[in-house]
Backbone as numpy.savetxt, mean C-alpha at the origin, in Angstrom:
# Nx Ny Nz CAx CAy CAz Cx Cy Cz
-10.81 21.44 -20.55 -9.25 21.88 -19.74 -9.15 22.19 -18.28
-8.29 22.10 -17.75 -8.86 22.35 -16.14 -7.00 21.94 -15.66
-7.42 22.52 -13.92 -6.41 22.48 -13.16 -7.05 22.37 -12.03
-6.17 21.56 -10.93 -6.56 21.39 -10.40 -5.76 21.44 -8.99
-5.90 22.24 -7.39 -4.56 22.04 -6.53 -5.57 21.81 -5.53
-4.51 21.38 -4.49 -5.12 21.06 -3.25 -3.86 21.02 -2.68
-3.34 21.75 -1.31 -3.08 21.58 0.22 -3.69 21.13 1.17
-3.02 20.71 1.87 -2.95 20.22 3.42 -4.42 18.84 3.44
-4.55 18.82 2.27 -6.19 17.59 2.33 -6.06 16.62 3.30
-6.92 16.26 4.74 -6.52 15.64 5.28 -7.11 14.32 5.78
-6.35 13.70 5.28 -6.65 11.59 5.45 -7.56 11.63 6.39
-7.47 11.97 7.15 -8.59 11.58 8.69 -9.92 11.55 8.17
-10.61 12.75 7.34 -11.49 12.28 6.87 -12.23 11.42 5.96
-11.03 10.60 5.18 -11.51 9.42 4.66 -11.70 8.64 5.95
-11.04 8.17 6.82 -11.51 6.92 8.05 -12.84 5.96 8.15
-13.86 7.62 8.36 -14.57 6.85 8.39 -15.24 5.40 7.08
-14.90 5.91 6.10 -15.09 4.95 4.37 -14.22 3.75 4.28
-13.65 3.57 5.79 -12.77 2.38 5.97 -13.31 1.23 6.20
-14.28 0.20 6.29 -14.89 -1.02 6.65 -14.66 -1.42 7.54
-14.63 -1.32 8.65 -14.79 -1.97 10.03 -13.64 -1.75 11.15
-13.13 -0.07 10.53 -11.82 0.62 11.63 -10.87 -0.53 11.40
-10.78 -1.25 9.80 -9.22 -1.97 9.62 -8.54 -1.19 9.90
-8.42 0.37 9.62 -7.00 0.86 9.31 -7.51 2.63 10.00
-6.52 3.46 10.36 -6.77 4.64 10.15 -5.38 5.48 9.52
-5.74 6.56 8.76 -4.96 7.04 8.36 -4.81 8.69 8.80
-3.62 9.45 8.46 -2.88 10.53 9.18 -2.58 10.75 8.26
-1.78 12.57 8.54 -1.26 13.46 7.61 -2.41 14.10 7.00
-1.79 14.35 5.18 -1.91 15.31 4.62 -1.91 14.98 3.24
-2.98 15.57 2.10 -1.81 15.38 -0.09 -2.19 16.56 0.44
-1.15 16.63 -0.93 -1.14 18.35 -1.58 -1.15 17.64 -2.74
-1.59 18.38 -3.82 -1.71 17.58 -5.33 -1.77 19.28 -6.48
-1.00 18.63 -7.00 -1.54 19.61 -8.33 -1.41 19.04 -9.92
-2.56 18.95 -10.55 -2.58 18.58 -10.93 -3.12 19.49 -12.68
-2.94 19.13 -13.80 -3.50 19.69 -15.60 -3.86 18.40 -16.25
-5.91 18.52 -16.06 -6.36 17.81 -17.17 -6.43 18.87 -18.59
-6.16 18.31 -19.94 -6.66 18.76 -20.66 -7.40 17.64 -21.57
-7.51 18.28 -22.58 -8.16 16.53 -24.23 -9.63 16.85 -23.67
-9.38 15.31 -24.34 -11.55 15.26 -24.51 -12.03 13.93 -23.09
-12.75 14.00 -23.16 -12.84 12.71 -21.54 -12.58 11.03 -22.29
-12.70 10.96 -23.14 -12.43 9.20 -23.57 -11.11 9.65 -23.60
-10.01 11.09 -24.04 -8.69 10.75 -24.23 -8.11 11.93 -23.37
-8.24 11.90 -22.06 -7.91 13.08 -21.52 -5.95 12.95 -21.50
-5.50 14.59 -20.98 -3.79 14.59 -20.91 -3.38 14.84 -19.36
-3.70 14.22 -18.83 -2.73 14.32 -16.79 -1.62 14.64 -17.28
-1.15 15.28 -15.95 -0.49 16.25 -15.12 0.08 16.60 -14.58
0.45 16.22 -13.48 1.13 16.81 -12.08 1.95 15.97 -10.57
1.10 16.27 -10.10 2.07 15.49 -8.92 0.86 15.13 -7.54
1.42 14.88 -7.03 0.65 14.01 -6.12 1.86 13.57 -4.80
1.59 14.53 -3.32 2.73 14.52 -2.26 2.13 14.50 -1.22
2.66 13.27 -0.32 1.78 12.81 1.53 2.94 14.30 1.88
2.05 14.51 3.06 2.47 15.18 4.36 2.50 14.72 5.49
3.62 13.95 6.15 3.17 13.70 7.25 2.58 11.90 7.34
2.68 11.22 6.34 1.09 10.30 5.94 1.60 9.10 6.66
0.52 8.92 7.51 0.70 7.37 8.25 -0.27 6.34 7.91
-0.31 4.91 7.35 -1.72 4.16 8.11 -1.03 3.68 8.88
-2.40 3.20 10.51 -2.29 2.72 11.30 -3.45 1.19 11.08
-2.33 0.28 10.78 -3.38 -1.77 10.61 -3.67 -1.81 11.80
-4.86 -1.81 12.21 -5.16 -2.37 13.85 -4.93 -3.41 13.68
-5.57 -4.64 12.86 -5.18 -5.94 13.01 -4.22 -6.50 13.10
-2.71 -5.41 12.96 -1.17 -6.10 12.89 -0.67 -5.04 13.39
-1.43 -3.92 14.68 -1.04 -2.77 15.57 0.73 -2.28 14.73
0.09 -2.41 13.60 1.77 -1.66 12.93 1.15 -0.32 12.77
2.22 0.88 12.41 2.29 2.07 11.19 3.01 2.24 10.26
2.62 2.37 9.26 3.41 2.14 7.85 3.13 3.70 7.38
4.43 4.37 7.21 4.37 5.65 7.12 5.19 5.70 5.58
4.61 7.00 5.21 5.12 6.98 3.42 5.94 8.28 3.00
6.41 7.96 1.83 6.90 9.13 2.43 6.66 10.48 2.07
7.64 11.89 1.86 7.06 12.69 1.46 7.98 13.45 0.01
8.07 12.28 -1.16 8.82 12.18 -2.51 7.45 12.71 -2.88
7.17 13.61 -4.12 6.42 13.77 -4.44 6.14 12.13 -5.61
5.06 11.93 -6.33 4.39 11.30 -7.38 4.38 11.97 -8.16
5.16 12.04 -9.78 5.23 12.90 -10.20 3.49 11.66 -11.55
2.77 12.66 -12.05 2.60 12.75 -13.48 2.42 12.71 -14.57
2.84 12.49 -15.90 3.59 12.97 -16.52 3.38 12.16 -17.90
1.99 12.97 -18.99 1.80 12.28 -19.77 0.66 10.86 -20.10
0.03 11.40 -18.46 -0.98 9.81 -18.56 0.53 8.17 -17.40
1.28 9.09 -17.00 1.96 7.85 -16.45 2.32 8.70 -14.80
2.17 7.46 -14.43 2.22 7.97 -12.51 3.68 7.11 -12.11
4.23 8.17 -11.66 5.73 7.68 -11.99 6.36 7.29 -9.60
6.78 6.20 -9.64 7.24 6.33 -8.33 8.58 5.77 -8.46
9.23 7.25 -7.69 11.00 7.36 -8.06 11.28 6.79 -6.93
11.58 5.37 -6.96 12.62 4.84 -6.00 11.34 5.51 -4.11
10.15 5.31 -4.36 9.03 5.59 -3.44 9.15 4.27 -2.19
9.52 5.45 -0.84 9.95 4.42 0.10 8.78 5.11 1.34
8.39 3.30 1.06 6.99 3.11 2.56 7.75 2.59 3.96
7.29 2.95 5.50 8.48 2.45 6.51 7.17 1.76 7.25
7.68 0.81 7.98 7.15 -0.12 8.97 7.57 0.77 10.51
7.98 -0.47 11.43 8.60 -0.12 12.75 9.78 -0.09 12.52
10.70 -0.76 11.49 12.08 -0.33 11.43 12.83 0.45 10.49
13.87 0.65 10.33 14.78 1.60 9.31 14.68 1.44 8.28
14.67 -0.22 7.62 14.99 -0.44 6.01 13.29 0.01 5.57
13.10 0.46 4.43 12.09 0.87 3.73 11.44 -0.32 2.26
10.60 0.06 2.36 9.74 -0.80 1.12 9.95 0.04 0.53
10.72 -0.26 -0.92 10.63 0.35 -2.24 10.10 -0.04 -3.55
9.34 0.97 -3.64 8.43 1.14 -5.37 9.40 1.64 -6.14
9.68 1.09 -7.42 10.14 1.79 -8.50 9.06 1.83 -9.46
9.17 2.50 -10.75 7.99 2.10 -11.95 7.51 2.60 -12.13
5.90 2.48 -13.15 5.70 3.79 -13.55 3.80 2.74 -13.56
2.68 3.61 -13.85 1.71 2.93 -14.29 1.06 3.77 -15.19
0.84 3.10 -15.75 -0.07 3.96 -17.35 -1.52 3.89 -17.38
-1.77 5.31 -17.65 -3.50 5.67 -17.71 -3.75 5.85 -18.80
-3.40 6.28 -19.70 -3.35 6.65 -21.52 -4.34 5.79 -21.59
-4.70 4.40 -21.63 -6.16 3.55 -21.50 -6.73 4.12 -20.61
-7.83 5.14 -19.81 -8.19 4.64 -19.20 -9.28 3.27 -18.48
-9.61 2.96 -19.13 -10.41 1.53 -19.43 -9.43 0.30 -18.97
-7.92 0.62 -19.65 -7.35 -0.63 -19.35 -5.55 -0.15 -18.54
-5.86 0.73 -17.45 -4.20 0.95 -16.68 -3.51 -0.24 -16.62
-1.73 -0.36 -16.82 -1.16 -1.07 -16.74 -0.10 -0.50 -15.77
0.26 -1.65 -15.01 1.52 -1.26 -14.09 3.08 -1.77 -14.84
3.75 -1.53 -14.64 5.98 -2.00 -14.80 5.96 -1.61 -13.63
6.13 -2.08 -12.68 6.60 -2.10 -11.07 8.27 -3.16 -10.51
8.75 -2.38 -9.72 9.66 -2.91 -9.48 9.71 -2.90 -7.32
9.53 -4.18 -6.96 9.39 -3.45 -5.49 10.73 -4.29 -4.45
11.08 -3.40 -3.59 11.71 -4.29 -2.75 12.31 -4.13 -1.35
12.81 -4.72 -0.81 13.36 -4.47 1.10 14.43 -4.98 0.93
15.06 -4.34 1.69 16.23 -5.34 2.57 16.10 -5.53 3.66
16.02 -6.49 4.22 15.48 -6.66 5.86 15.03 -5.70 6.62
13.81 -5.54 6.34 12.51 -4.84 5.91 11.69 -5.41 7.65
11.87 -4.68 8.37 11.28 -4.95 10.04 9.29 -4.49 9.66
8.95 -5.75 8.97 7.24 -5.50 8.72 6.24 -5.27 9.29
6.64 -5.87 10.66 6.24 -6.06 11.94 6.50 -6.26 13.06
5.91 -5.22 14.27 6.72 -5.37 16.00 5.88 -4.89 16.51
4.74 -5.84 16.69 3.81 -5.29 17.46 3.04 -6.67 18.57
2.78 -6.17 20.05 2.23 -7.15 20.61 0.71 -7.46 20.48
0.76 -9.06 21.40 -0.76 -8.87 21.22 -1.36 -8.25 22.13
-3.36 -7.87 20.90 -3.91 -6.42 21.96 -5.08 -7.63 21.37
-6.54 -7.23 21.56 -7.61 -7.62 21.65 -8.26 -7.92 19.95
-7.43 -7.16 19.99 -8.03 -6.72 17.82 -6.73 -7.14 16.89
-5.83 -7.73 17.63 -4.67 -8.33 17.39 -4.85 -9.48 16.13
-4.73 -9.05 14.67 -5.13 -10.40 13.92 -3.63 -10.93 13.68
-2.44 -10.49 14.15 -1.60 -10.53 13.89 -0.15 -10.42 14.68
0.30 -10.71 15.78 1.47 -9.84 16.19 2.70 -10.68 16.66
4.01 -10.01 16.98 5.04 -10.51 16.61 5.88 -9.52 16.39
7.33 -10.23 15.81 7.94 -9.94 14.83 8.30 -10.24 13.53
8.70 -9.60 12.09 8.34 -9.86 10.92 9.47 -9.51 10.15
10.15 -10.13 9.26 11.19 -9.16 9.06 11.67 -9.86 7.74
11.20 -9.45 6.20 11.50 -10.21 5.41 12.62 -8.95 4.88
12.96 -9.55 4.03 13.89 -9.26 2.17 13.22 -10.14 1.25
12.75 -8.84 -0.02 11.87 -9.32 -1.02 12.76 -8.19 -2.02
12.23 -8.96 -3.35 12.96 -8.58 -4.55 11.37 -8.97 -5.17
10.78 -8.30 -5.98 9.39 -8.01 -7.06 9.11 -7.43 -8.16
8.66 -7.77 -9.37 7.70 -6.58 -10.00 6.88 -7.32 -10.16
5.59 -6.30 -10.39 4.71 -6.37 -10.54 4.29 -5.96 -12.38
3.40 -6.50 -12.99 3.20 -6.20 -14.78 1.97 -6.68 -14.66
1.79 -5.55 -15.99 0.39 -5.97 -17.11 -0.52 -5.00 -16.91
-1.63 -5.72 -17.36 -3.08 -5.04 -16.84 -3.42 -4.94 -15.49
-4.23 -3.93 -14.63 -3.86 -4.00 -12.88 -4.86 -5.08 -12.97
-6.39 -5.67 -13.87 -7.28 -6.44 -13.88 -6.58 -7.22 -14.09
-5.32 -7.90 -14.00 -4.63 -9.16 -14.65 -2.90 -9.06 -14.74
-2.46 -8.41 -12.99 -1.31 -8.17 -12.54 -0.70 -9.36 -12.47
0.73 -9.64 -12.90 1.52 -10.46 -12.44 2.63 -10.13 -12.56
3.24 -11.01 -11.00 3.59 -10.76 -9.79 4.79 -11.44 -10.05
6.21 -11.55 -9.88 7.17 -12.60 -10.39 8.34 -11.82 -9.01
8.64 -12.70 -7.80 9.82 -12.63 -6.83 10.38 -13.59 -5.93
10.49 -12.86 -4.71 11.25 -13.74 -4.38 10.86 -12.84 -3.15
10.25 -13.53 -1.64 10.83 -12.91 -0.37 10.49 -14.02 0.20
11.73 -13.38 1.61 12.33 -14.31 2.39 12.23 -14.09 3.54
11.87 -14.67 4.61 11.23 -14.50 5.89 12.90 -14.95 6.72
13.45 -13.81 7.43 14.03 -13.92 7.82 14.88 -14.40 9.34
15.83 -14.90 10.14 15.47 -16.01 11.10 15.33 -14.96 12.17
15.36 -14.18 12.56 14.32 -13.79 13.38 12.90 -13.35 13.77
12.32 -13.87 13.36 10.77 -13.48 12.54 9.94 -14.66 13.74
9.04 -14.48 14.18 8.12 -14.99 15.61 7.36 -14.71 15.23
6.21 -15.15 14.59 4.90 -14.43 14.20 3.50 -15.00 14.55
3.10 -14.28 15.00 1.25 -15.42 15.47 0.01 -15.11 14.96
-0.56 -15.06 13.72 -1.79 -15.01 12.90 -2.53 -15.63 13.84
-3.69 -15.36 14.23 -4.75 -15.79 15.45 -6.09 -15.74 14.38
-6.83 -16.63 13.99 -7.46 -17.64 13.33 -9.49 -17.18 14.00
-10.08 -15.89 13.22 -11.05 -15.70 13.99 -11.92 -16.27 13.41
-13.41 -16.38 13.23 -14.58 -17.20 13.21 -14.60 -17.81 11.60
-13.63 -19.50 11.45 -13.10 -20.06 11.00 -14.65 -20.61 10.15
-14.24 -20.99 9.08 -15.80 -21.41 8.65 -15.60 -23.28 9.00
-14.42 -23.21 9.38 -14.42 -25.03 9.73 -14.45 -25.82 11.09
-14.48 -26.93 11.17 -15.71 -26.80 12.20 -15.01 -28.29 12.44
-15.12 -28.63 13.69 -14.74 -29.92 14.03 -16.04 -30.48 14.28
-16.19 -31.60 12.84 -17.10 -32.70 12.99 -16.85 -34.13 13.78
-17.65 -35.01 14.63 -17.48 -36.26 15.63 -18.39 -37.13 15.07
-17.38 -37.92 14.03 -18.14 -39.21 12.70 -17.99 -40.59 13.60
-17.53 -40.97 15.30 -17.55 -41.84 16.43 -18.41 -41.64 16.93
-19.87 -40.58 17.39 -20.47 -41.15 18.49 -21.67 -42.25 17.79
-22.36 -42.78 18.89 -22.54 -44.03 18.68 -22.09 -45.45 17.85
């Protein structure tokens, strides 16, 4: 058995581990956990909370801000209670439900996700952009099952004022001229 507490753990220390500088983490994590039982069947309780946490995704030129609401862990279940992630607009992407880690070798999820008129992207073209423009969506979805074989069901709607460009880089497709000669 044991307890773990961390306060203001800086997320920027994880940035060197993100390949090709695809994203930049900001903010901090706070948490408190207790672990009891055996190594094959531990009982985990506690919470994890973000503090002014965001991730900047370079290829999209967008920043995603994470809710400061605690993510609870009770009896090996991770609970997302209407947990929100916000992009460039004010309408959030919401995650509700749980992930069951009772069987550490086969964790399962039972999550509902939704967004209503969420501005997922609002960025200008830069040299690093893989996608740019305005992307507005509404989403209703469920994710269920073991984490290695998730089943996702739902509806995603691109809204009328969406105008997005995707830049294709290093395509394996090539132009072949069969008419020569």
